[in-house]
ROLUM-871700 format. One record per residue (C-alpha): residue number from 1; x, y, z; residue in one letter; chain. Coordinates in steps of 0.05 Angstrom, whole numbers. Layout:
<nodes>
num=NUM&xx=X&yy=Y&zz=Z&residu=a&chaine=A
...
</nodes>
This chain:
<nodes>
num=1&xx=171&yy=-766&zz=-2362&residu=m&chaine=A
num=2&xx=167&yy=-840&zz=-2378&residu=r&chaine=A
num=3&xx=114&yy=-891&zz=-2365&residu=l&chaine=A
num=4&xx=136&yy=-950&zz=-2324&residu=d&chaine=A
num=5&xx=81&yy=-1001&zz=-2323&residu=g&chaine=A
num=6&xx=50&yy=-1063&zz=-2355&residu=p&chaine=A
num=7&xx=54&yy=-1031&zz=-2424&residu=e&chaine=A
num=8&xx=128&yy=-1017&zz=-2419&residu=g&chaine=A
num=9&xx=169&yy=-953&zz=-2420&residu=n&chaine=A
num=10&xx=157&yy=-899&zz=-2472&residu=f&chaine=A
num=11&xx=144&yy=-824&zz=-2473&residu=p&chaine=A
num=12&xx=70&yy=-805&zz=-2465&residu=p&chaine=A
num=13&xx=77&yy=-750&zz=-2517&residu=t&chaine=A
num=14&xx=53&yy=-743&zz=-2589&residu=r&chaine=A
num=15&xx=106&yy=-761&zz=-2639&residu=r&chaine=A
num=16&xx=113&yy=-718&zz=-2701&residu=t&chaine=A
num=17&xx=107&yy=-779&zz=-2746&residu=l&chaine=A
num=18&xx=40&yy=-796&zz=-2716&residu=a&chaine=A
num=19&xx=9&yy=-740&zz=-2756&residu=a&chaine=A
num=20&xx=33&yy=-767&zz=-2822&residu=s&chaine=A
num=21&xx=-12&yy=-808&zz=-2867&residu=l&chaine=A
num=22&xx=34&yy=-869&zz=-2861&residu=f&chaine=A
num=23&xx=29&yy=-872&zz=-2786&residu=f&chaine=A
num=24&xx=-42&yy=-849&zz=-2778&residu=a&chaine=A
num=25&xx=-66&yy=-918&zz=-2759&residu=g&chaine=A
num=26&xx=-17&yy=-928&zz=-2702&residu=y&chaine=A
num=27&xx=-25&yy=-914&zz=-2628&residu=a&chaine=A
num=28&xx=-4&yy=-842&zz=-2620&residu=s&chaine=A
num=29&xx=18&yy=-849&zz=-2547&residu=a&chaine=A
num=30&xx=69&yy=-903&zz=-2562&residu=a&chaine=A
num=31&xx=94&yy=-886&zz=-2631&residu=l&chaine=A
num=32&xx=170&yy=-878&zz=-2635&residu=s&chaine=A
num=33&xx=200&yy=-822&zz=-2676&residu=s&chaine=A
num=34&xx=247&yy=-873&zz=-2707&residu=c&chaine=A
num=35&xx=193&yy=-925&zz=-2719&residu=a&chaine=A
num=36&xx=193&yy=-967&zz=-2782&residu=s&chaine=A
num=37&xx=132&yy=-1011&zz=-2774&residu=p&chaine=A
num=38&xx=125&yy=-1075&zz=-2813&residu=v&chaine=A
num=39&xx=71&yy=-1069&zz=-2867&residu=t&chaine=A
num=40&xx=41&yy=-1134&zz=-2890&residu=t&chaine=A
num=41&xx=5&yy=-1132&zz=-2957&residu=p&chaine=A
num=42&xx=-67&yy=-1155&zz=-2962&residu=s&chaine=A
num=43&xx=-64&yy=-1182&zz=-3033&residu=d&chaine=A
num=44&xx=-90&yy=-1254&zz=-3037&residu=e&chaine=A
num=45&xx=-123&yy=-1242&zz=-2969&residu=l&chaine=A
num=46&xx=-193&yy=-1225&zz=-2948&residu=i&chaine=A
num=47&xx=-195&yy=-1170&zz=-2896&residu=t&chaine=A
num=48&xx=-259&yy=-1142&zz=-2868&residu=e&chaine=A
num=49&xx=-293&yy=-1112&zz=-2808&residu=d&chaine=A
num=50&xx=-342&yy=-1160&zz=-2777&residu=v&chaine=A
num=51&xx=-385&yy=-1163&zz=-2714&residu=h&chaine=A
num=52&xx=-389&yy=-1218&zz=-2661&residu=v&chaine=A
num=53&xx=-438&yy=-1225&zz=-2603&residu=t&chaine=A
num=54&xx=-398&yy=-1206&zz=-2541&residu=g&chaine=A
num=55&xx=-414&yy=-1207&zz=-2467&residu=a&chaine=A
num=56&xx=-485&yy=-1185&zz=-2451&residu=g&chaine=A
num=57&xx=-505&yy=-1192&zz=-2524&residu=g&chaine=A
num=58&xx=-463&yy=-1132&zz=-2544&residu=y&chaine=A
num=59&xx=-450&yy=-1125&zz=-2619&residu=r&chaine=A
num=60&xx=-375&yy=-1125&zz=-2616&residu=l&chaine=A
num=61&xx=-334&yy=-1103&zz=-2677&residu=p&chaine=A
num=62&xx=-274&yy=-1144&zz=-2698&residu=a&chaine=A
num=63&xx=-221&yy=-1143&zz=-2752&residu=y&chaine=A
num=64&xx=-215&yy=-1206&zz=-2794&residu=l&chaine=A
num=65&xx=-158&yy=-1228&zz=-2840&residu=a&chaine=A
num=66&xx=-157&yy=-1294&zz=-2876&residu=r&chaine=A
num=67&xx=-129&yy=-1328&zz=-2939&residu=p&chaine=A
num=68&xx=-173&yy=-1318&zz=-3000&residu=a&chaine=A
num=69&xx=-173&yy=-1392&zz=-3019&residu=g&chaine=A
num=70&xx=-228&yy=-1442&zz=-3005&residu=q&chaine=A
num=71&xx=-228&yy=-1490&zz=-2947&residu=g&chaine=A
num=72&xx=-229&yy=-1489&zz=-2871&residu=r&chaine=A
num=73&xx=-168&yy=-1465&zz=-2833&residu=r&chaine=A
num=74&xx=-141&yy=-1459&zz=-2763&residu=g&chaine=A
num=75&xx=-156&yy=-1393&zz=-2729&residu=t&chaine=A
num=76&xx=-117&yy=-1348&zz=-2682&residu=v&chaine=A
num=77&xx=-155&yy=-1296&zz=-2640&residu=i&chaine=A
num=78&xx=-109&yy=-1236&zz=-2634&residu=v&chaine=A
num=79&xx=-117&yy=-1196&zz=-2569&residu=v&chaine=A
num=80&xx=-94&yy=-1124&zz=-2570&residu=n&chaine=A
num=81&xx=-51&yy=-1083&zz=-2523&residu=e&chaine=A
num=82&xx=-81&yy=-1024&zz=-2485&residu=i&chaine=A
num=83&xx=-82&yy=-984&zz=-2550&residu=f&chaine=A
num=84&xx=-139&yy=-1023&zz=-2582&residu=g&chaine=A
num=85&xx=-146&yy=-1046&zz=-2654&residu=i&chaine=A
num=86&xx=-95&yy=-1001&zz=-2687&residu=h&chaine=A
num=87&xx=-52&yy=-1015&zz=-2748&residu=e&chaine=A
num=88&xx=-1&yy=-1059&zz=-2713&residu=y&chaine=A
num=89&xx=-55&yy=-1107&zz=-2689&residu=i&chaine=A
num=90&xx=-86&yy=-1109&zz=-2758&residu=k&chaine=A
num=91&xx=-18&yy=-1122&zz=-2788&residu=d&chaine=A
num=92&xx=-7&yy=-1181&zz=-2740&residu=v&chaine=A
num=93&xx=-73&yy=-1209&zz=-2765&residu=c&chaine=A
num=94&xx=-50&yy=-1203&zz=-2837&residu=r&chaine=A
num=95&xx=16&yy=-1237&zz=-2819&residu=r&chaine=A
num=96&xx=-22&yy=-1296&zz=-2791&residu=f&chaine=A
num=97&xx=-67&yy=-1297&zz=-2853&residu=a&chaine=A
num=98&xx=-6&yy=-1300&zz=-2899&residu=r&chaine=A
num=99&xx=17&yy=-1360&zz=-2859&residu=e&chaine=A
num=100&xx=-49&yy=-1395&zz=-2875&residu=g&chaine=A
num=101&xx=-89&yy=-1379&zz=-2812&residu=f&chaine=A
num=102&xx=-154&yy=-1342&zz=-2802&residu=v&chaine=A
num=103&xx=-141&yy=-1285&zz=-2754&residu=a&chaine=A
num=104&xx=-193&yy=-1246&zz=-2714&residu=l&chaine=A
num=105&xx=-181&yy=-1186&zz=-2669&residu=a&chaine=A
num=106&xx=-242&yy=-1168&zz=-2627&residu=p&chaine=A
num=107&xx=-247&yy=-1095&zz=-2605&residu=d&chaine=A
num=108&xx=-253&yy=-1106&zz=-2530&residu=y&chaine=A
num=109&xx=-254&yy=-1031&zz=-2515&residu=f&chaine=A
num=110&xx=-309&yy=-1011&zz=-2565&residu=d&chaine=A
num=111&xx=-361&yy=-1000&zz=-2511&residu=r&chaine=A
num=112&xx=-320&yy=-943&zz=-2481&residu=a&chaine=A
num=113&xx=-282&yy=-915&zz=-2541&residu=g&chaine=A
num=114&xx=-220&yy=-920&zz=-2583&residu=d&chaine=A
num=115&xx=-154&yy=-910&zz=-2546&residu=p&chaine=A
num=116&xx=-110&yy=-912&zz=-2609&residu=a&chaine=A
num=117&xx=-111&yy=-837&zz=-2626&residu=p&chaine=A
num=118&xx=-102&yy=-814&zz=-2554&residu=l&chaine=A
num=119&xx=-38&yy=-788&zz=-2523&residu=t&chaine=A
num=120&xx=-64&yy=-778&zz=-2452&residu=d&chaine=A
num=121&xx=-51&yy=-842&zz=-2413&residu=f&chaine=A
num=122&xx=-104&yy=-824&zz=-2361&residu=a&chaine=A
num=123&xx=-156&yy=-825&zz=-2416&residu=q&chaine=A
num=124&xx=-128&yy=-890&zz=-2445&residu=i&chaine=A
num=125&xx=-129&yy=-923&zz=-2377&residu=r&chaine=A
num=126&xx=-201&yy=-901&zz=-2365&residu=t&chaine=A
num=127&xx=-223&yy=-936&zz=-2429&residu=i&chaine=A
num=128&xx=-183&yy=-999&zz=-2414&residu=v&chaine=A
num=129&xx=-210&yy=-1003&zz=-2343&residu=a&chaine=A
num=130&xx=-281&yy=-1010&zz=-2369&residu=t&chaine=A
num=131&xx=-262&yy=-1077&zz=-2400&residu=a&chaine=A
num=132&xx=-266&yy=-1119&zz=-2337&residu=n&chaine=A
num=133&xx=-247&yy=-1192&zz=-2332&residu=h&chaine=A
num=134&xx=-318&yy=-1219&zz=-2337&residu=e&chaine=A
num=135&xx=-333&yy=-1177&zz=-2399&residu=q&chaine=A
num=136&xx=-267&yy=-1196&zz=-2433&residu=v&chaine=A
num=137&xx=-278&yy=-1270&zz=-2422&residu=m&chaine=A
num=138&xx=-350&yy=-1263&zz=-2448&residu=g&chaine=A
num=139&xx=-325&yy=-1226&zz=-2510&residu=d&chaine=A
num=140&xx=-272&yy=-1280&zz=-2522&residu=t&chaine=A
num=141&xx=-324&yy=-1335&zz=-2518&residu=q&chaine=A
num=142&xx=-368&yy=-1295&zz=-2565&residu=g&chaine=A
num=143&xx=-310&yy=-1291&zz=-2615&residu=a&chaine=A
num=144&xx=-300&yy=-1366&zz=-2609&residu=i&chaine=A
num=145&xx=-374&yy=-1379&zz=-2621&residu=d&chaine=A
num=146&xx=-374&yy=-1334&zz=-2682&residu=w&chaine=A
num=147&xx=-313&yy=-1368&zz=-2711&residu=l&chaine=A
num=148&xx=-343&yy=-1437&zz=-2702&residu=k&chaine=A
num=149&xx=-402&yy=-1416&zz=-2744&residu=a&chaine=A
num=150&xx=-360&yy=-1395&zz=-2804&residu=q&chaine=A
num=151&xx=-351&yy=-1440&zz=-2864&residu=r&chaine=A
num=152&xx=-277&yy=-1421&zz=-2870&residu=f&chaine=A
num=153&xx=-258&yy=-1441&zz=-2799&residu=v&chaine=A
num=154&xx=-236&yy=-1509&zz=-2772&residu=k&chaine=A
num=155&xx=-279&yy=-1512&zz=-2710&residu=r&chaine=A
num=156&xx=-230&yy=-1555&zz=-2672&residu=d&chaine=A
num=157&xx=-168&yy=-1513&zz=-2688&residu=a&chaine=A
num=158&xx=-175&yy=-1447&zz=-2651&residu=i&chaine=A
num=159&xx=-116&yy=-1413&zz=-2616&residu=g&chaine=A
num=160&xx=-105&yy=-1346&zz=-2583&residu=i&chaine=A
num=161&xx=-48&yy=-1297&zz=-2578&residu=t&chaine=A
num=162&xx=-42&yy=-1228&zz=-2546&residu=g&chaine=A
num=163&xx=6&yy=-1173&zz=-2527&residu=f&chaine=A
num=164&xx=15&yy=-1143&zz=-2457&residu=c&chaine=A
num=165&xx=-57&yy=-1131&zz=-2435&residu=w&chaine=A
num=166&xx=-75&yy=-1183&zz=-2486&residu=g&chaine=A
num=167&xx=-21&yy=-1230&zz=-2462&residu=g&chaine=A
num=168&xx=-56&yy=-1235&zz=-2395&residu=t&chaine=A
num=169&xx=-121&yy=-1249&zz=-2432&residu=v&chaine=A
num=170&xx=-87&yy=-1308&zz=-2466&residu=v&chaine=A
num=171&xx=-70&yy=-1342&zz=-2401&residu=w&chaine=A
num=172&xx=-140&yy=-1331&zz=-2373&residu=m&chaine=A
num=173&xx=-174&yy=-1355&zz=-2437&residu=a&chaine=A
num=174&xx=-133&yy=-1419&zz=-2436&residu=a&chaine=A
num=175&xx=-171&yy=-1436&zz=-2372&residu=a&chaine=A
num=176&xx=-238&yy=-1413&zz=-2401&residu=l&chaine=A
num=177&xx=-260&yy=-1452&zz=-2461&residu=s&chaine=A
num=178&xx=-243&yy=-1523&zz=-2484&residu=p&chaine=A
num=179&xx=-248&yy=-1496&zz=-2555&residu=d&chaine=A
num=180&xx=-180&yy=-1462&zz=-2547&residu=i&chaine=A
num=181&xx=-126&yy=-1511&zz=-2568&residu=k&chaine=A
num=182&xx=-64&yy=-1468&zz=-2554&residu=a&chaine=A
num=183&xx=-42&yy=-1398&zz=-2534&residu=g&chaine=A
num=184&xx=18&yy=-1352&zz=-2542&residu=v&chaine=A
num=185&xx=23&yy=-1297&zz=-2490&residu=a&chaine=A
num=186&xx=70&yy=-1239&zz=-2505&residu=w&chaine=A
num=187&xx=93&yy=-1205&zz=-2441&residu=y&chaine=A
num=188&xx=26&yy=-1207&zz=-2405&residu=g&chaine=A
num=189&xx=20&yy=-1192&zz=-2331&residu=r&chaine=A
num=190&xx=20&yy=-1256&zz=-2290&residu=l&chaine=A
num=191&xx=6&yy=-1235&zz=-2218&residu=v&chaine=A
num=192&xx=-41&yy=-1185&zz=-2185&residu=r&chaine=A
num=193&xx=-13&yy=-1114&zz=-2188&residu=p&chaine=A
num=194&xx=11&yy=-1084&zz=-2122&residu=a&chaine=A
num=195&xx=-42&yy=-1047&zz=-2082&residu=a&chaine=A
num=196&xx=-53&yy=-978&zz=-2111&residu=g&chaine=A
num=197&xx=-25&yy=-997&zz=-2179&residu=s&chaine=A
num=198&xx=-65&yy=-995&zz=-2243&residu=w&chaine=A
num=199&xx=-108&yy=-1057&zz=-2249&residu=g&chaine=A
num=200&xx=-105&yy=-1075&zz=-2175&residu=a&chaine=A
num=201&xx=-173&yy=-1046&zz=-2160&residu=e&chaine=A
num=202&xx=-212&yy=-1101&zz=-2196&residu=e&chaine=A
num=203&xx=-226&yy=-1163&zz=-2156&residu=e&chaine=A
num=204&xx=-208&yy=-1217&zz=-2207&residu=r&chaine=A
num=205&xx=-162&yy=-1276&zz=-2216&residu=p&chaine=A
num=206&xx=-94&yy=-1270&zz=-2251&residu=w&chaine=A
num=207&xx=-55&yy=-1323&zz=-2289&residu=p&chaine=A
num=208&xx=-16&yy=-1343&zz=-2228&residu=y&chaine=A
num=209&xx=-81&yy=-1357&zz=-2191&residu=d&chaine=A
num=210&xx=-109&yy=-1404&zz=-2244&residu=i&chaine=A
num=211&xx=-46&yy=-1441&zz=-2265&residu=a&chaine=A
num=212&xx=-78&yy=-1508&zz=-2244&residu=a&chaine=A
num=213&xx=-139&yy=-1494&zz=-2287&residu=a&chaine=A
num=214&xx=-103&yy=-1481&zz=-2352&residu=i&chaine=A
num=215&xx=-124&yy=-1535&zz=-2401&residu=h&chaine=A
num=216&xx=-90&yy=-1511&zz=-2465&residu=a&chaine=A
num=217&xx=-15&yy=-1506&zz=-2475&residu=p&chaine=A
num=218&xx=9&yy=-1434&zz=-2470&residu=v&chaine=A
num=219&xx=76&yy=-1407&zz=-2494&residu=l&chaine=A
num=220&xx=96&yy=-1346&zz=-2454&residu=g&chaine=A
num=221&xx=145&yy=-1298&zz=-2486&residu=l&chaine=A
num=222&xx=176&yy=-1248&zz=-2437&residu=y&chaine=A
num=223&xx=230&yy=-1195&zz=-2432&residu=a&chaine=A
num=224&xx=288&yy=-1195&zz=-2383&residu=e&chaine=A
num=225&xx=286&yy=-1119&zz=-2375&residu=n&chaine=A
num=226&xx=211&yy=-1110&zz=-2368&residu=d&chaine=A
num=227&xx=200&yy=-1058&zz=-2314&residu=r&chaine=A
num=228&xx=126&yy=-1074&zz=-2308&residu=g&chaine=A
num=229&xx=134&yy=-1149&zz=-2304&residu=i&chaine=A
num=230&xx=192&yy=-1168&zz=-2259&residu=p&chaine=A
num=231&xx=227&yy=-1234&zz=-2269&residu=l&chaine=A
num=232&xx=204&yy=-1255&zz=-2200&residu=e&chaine=A
num=233&xx=132&yy=-1258&zz=-2224&residu=s&chaine=A
num=234&xx=154&yy=-1299&zz=-2284&residu=v&chaine=A
num=235&xx=189&yy=-1349&zz=-2239&residu=e&chaine=A
num=236&xx=128&yy=-1350&zz=-2194&residu=n&chaine=A
num=237&xx=85&yy=-1369&zz=-2254&residu=m&chaine=A
num=238&xx=134&yy=-1424&zz=-2274&residu=r&chaine=A
num=239&xx=131&yy=-1450&zz=-2203&residu=a&chaine=A
num=240&xx=55&yy=-1449&zz=-2203&residu=a&chaine=A
num=241&xx=53&yy=-1488&zz=-2269&residu=l&chaine=A
num=242&xx=102&yy=-1538&zz=-2240&residu=s&chaine=A
num=243&xx=63&yy=-1546&zz=-2176&residu=a&chaine=A
num=244&xx=2&yy=-1562&zz=-2218&residu=a&chaine=A
num=245&xx=44&yy=-1614&zz=-2255&residu=d&chaine=A
num=246&xx=36&yy=-1571&zz=-2318&residu=n&chaine=A
num=247&xx=-2&yy=-1625&zz=-2356&residu=p&chaine=A
num=248&xx=-10&yy=-1580&zz=-2418&residu=t&chaine=A
num=249&xx=65&yy=-1571&zz=-2427&residu=g&chaine=A
num=250&xx=60&yy=-1495&zz=-2422&residu=s&chaine=A
num=251&xx=127&yy=-1461&zz=-2428&residu=e&chaine=A
num=252&xx=157&yy=-1392&zz=-2412&residu=i&chaine=A
num=253&xx=216&yy=-1362&zz=-2450&residu=i&chaine=A
num=254&xx=252&yy=-1300&zz=-2426&residu=v&chaine=A
num=255&xx=291&yy=-1260&zz=-2478&residu=y&chaine=A
num=256&xx=355&yy=-1231&zz=-2447&residu=p&chaine=A
num=257&xx=371&yy=-1157&zz=-2454&residu=g&chaine=A
num=258&xx=304&yy=-1136&zz=-2485&residu=v&chaine=A
num=259&xx=247&yy=-1093&zz=-2460&residu=q&chaine=A
num=260&xx=172&yy=-1099&zz=-2454&residu=h&chaine=A
num=261&xx=140&yy=-1092&zz=-2522&residu=g&chaine=A
num=262&xx=198&yy=-1122&zz=-2560&residu=f&chaine=A
num=263&xx=151&yy=-1148&zz=-2615&residu=h&chaine=A
num=264&xx=118&yy=-1080&zz=-2626&residu=a&chaine=A
num=265&xx=154&yy=-1053&zz=-2687&residu=d&chaine=A
num=266&xx=125&yy=-983&zz=-2679&residu=y&chaine=A
num=267&xx=158&yy=-972&zz=-2610&residu=r&chaine=A
num=268&xx=227&yy=-955&zz=-2585&residu=e&chaine=A
num=269&xx=226&yy=-1021&zz=-2547&residu=s&chaine=A
num=270&xx=223&yy=-1062&zz=-2612&residu=y&chaine=A
num=271&xx=278&yy=-1115&zz=-2618&residu=n&chaine=A
num=272&xx=280&yy=-1146&zz=-2687&residu=a&chaine=A
num=273&xx=318&yy=-1209&zz=-2667&residu=e&chaine=A
num=274&xx=274&yy=-1226&zz=-2607&residu=a&chaine=A
num=275&xx=211&yy=-1208&zz=-2647&residu=a&chaine=A
num=276&xx=230&yy=-1254&zz=-2704&residu=a&chaine=A
num=277&xx=248&yy=-1311&zz=-2657&residu=d&chaine=A
num=278&xx=184&yy=-1303&zz=-2618&residu=g&chaine=A
num=279&xx=142&yy=-1301&zz=-2682&residu=w&chaine=A
num=280&xx=175&yy=-1365&zz=-2708&residu=a&chaine=A
num=281&xx=163&yy=-1399&zz=-2641&residu=r&chaine=A
num=282&xx=91&yy=-1376&zz=-2641&residu=a&chaine=A
num=283&xx=77&yy=-1405&zz=-2710&residu=l&chaine=A
num=284&xx=110&yy=-1471&zz=-2691&residu=t&chaine=A
num=285&xx=73&yy=-1474&zz=-2625&residu=w&chaine=A
num=286&xx=5&yy=-1466&zz=-2658&residu=f&chaine=A
num=287&xx=20&yy=-1516&zz=-2712&residu=r&chaine=A
num=288&xx=47&yy=-1568&zz=-2664&residu=e&chaine=A
num=289&xx=-14&yy=-1561&zz=-2619&residu=h&chaine=A
num=290&xx=-68&yy=-1570&zz=-2670&residu=g&chaine=A
num=291&xx=-81&yy=-1498&zz=-2693&residu=v&chaine=A
num=292&xx=-69&yy=-1505&zz=-2768&residu=s&chaine=A
</nodes>
């Protein structure tokens, strides 16, 4: 059995390596038996668990990674996939920190639980479904407000990136707050899911619906062979941006021959070449658009 959906295609079974100490921090449901995840050292970095005030005044936990040196720096909010704040997301934060950024990953699913150790996708989806659009946007604004109050953050240099579920959040957040200067969306859903599909039950806008309201430049990084996000929806989003005159200069790149989740180095779908190219583009995008 394979899962075909917005989080890509992978076996919903526990991998033997998930039980090992090395892989204990990774999402059990998606871990590949041949995985060789990137591990970014934390020396010369400050990493800590913090709390921000999320939607409804909720005390929302978040993972923070930043350079140890003095001074204010540009910040990237890192939005997780459906598996929550597991080791891959924390490592992405450390990668940004080693590039000179402050990186913050809010735990959007904390109110309902932690999906990372689960192998049952029905349970994972139940947790994810509790994080509705209104809550997620409120949590994102809460993260922005917290960052702006920190002595190590440049208040006018805040960006956002996210993967799959989080990629969609990037597009939506780019229409939310003027504090966001740029976004990088990795294979996030762009249009409303078909009736009866996961996510279709919530009455909410999707990136395609708010293309004209996007005020920050977004770089979309997508996969040609993504079974959950057909190329038709990518072209529809491009058309929507064009129809809105795309004043921000938002751009979408499709990587040929790769699958959903090509940046996730703990999955079978990982593609080192596309991941490296996307990462380089993301860093350049943020720096060129004032997040540095």
